[in-house]
C-alpha positions as CSV (number, residue, x, y, z in Angstrom):
1,M,65.6,58.9,96.5
2,L,69.2,59.8,97.1
3,D,68.7,60.2,100.5
4,W,67.2,56.8,101.0
5,F,70.0,55.3,99.1
6,E,72.6,56.8,101.2
7,G,70.9,55.8,104.5
8,R,69.4,58.9,105.2
9,P,65.9,59.0,106.4
10,A,63.2,59.8,103.4
11,A,59.8,59.8,102.6
12,E,57.8,59.5,99.6
13,I,54.7,61.4,98.5
14,V,53.0,60.2,95.3
15,E,50.9,62.7,93.5
16,R,49.2,61.2,90.1
17,D,47.6,63.1,87.4
18,D,44.2,61.7,88.1
19,G,44.3,63.5,91.7
20,L,45.2,60.7,93.9
21,I,47.9,61.8,96.5
22,M,49.3,59.5,98.9
23,A,52.1,58.6,101.2
24,N,54.1,55.4,100.3
25,R,56.4,53.4,102.9
26,G,59.4,55.1,101.2
27,P,61.6,54.7,97.8
28,M,63.0,51.3,99.2
29,N,60.5,49.7,96.8
30,Y,62.8,51.1,93.9
31,F,65.9,49.6,95.1
32,Q,64.6,46.1,95.7
33,P,66.4,43.0,93.9
34,L,64.5,41.6,90.9
35,R,63.0,38.6,92.9
36,R,61.4,41.3,95.5
37,W,59.6,43.2,92.3
38,P,55.7,42.5,91.8
39,R,55.2,39.6,90.0
40,P,53.8,41.6,86.7
41,E,57.0,43.5,86.4
42,R,59.4,40.5,87.0
43,R,57.5,38.5,84.3
44,A,57.8,41.7,81.9
45,M,61.8,41.6,82.1
46,R,61.7,38.0,80.4
47,W,60.5,40.0,77.3
48,A,63.0,42.8,77.2
49,R,65.5,41.9,74.0
50,G,68.1,44.3,72.5
51,R,67.9,47.8,73.3
52,V,65.4,49.6,75.7
53,L,64.5,52.9,76.5
54,D,63.5,53.6,80.0
55,V,61.4,57.0,79.8
56,G,61.5,58.6,83.0
57,C,59.8,55.9,85.3
58,G,61.2,56.1,88.6
59,P,64.8,56.2,89.7
60,G,65.8,53.7,86.8
61,R,65.5,50.4,88.5
62,V,64.6,48.9,85.3
63,A,67.6,50.1,83.5
64,L,69.8,49.2,85.8
65,H,68.5,45.5,86.0
66,L,68.6,45.4,82.1
């Protein structure tokens, strides 16, 4: 994440607990502005009120937005 954010080449490999392993286009999706997020995630931001706990879900883009 830090390499990509600071302009260095970076790759992202996703490994889930259901056994899926895949290569993504890179971590750029984690740093997109709200208007570029998937629709369900943008809609969810409308419901956030008060204090919010971002529990280890990526690099913290939701916490940064809120």
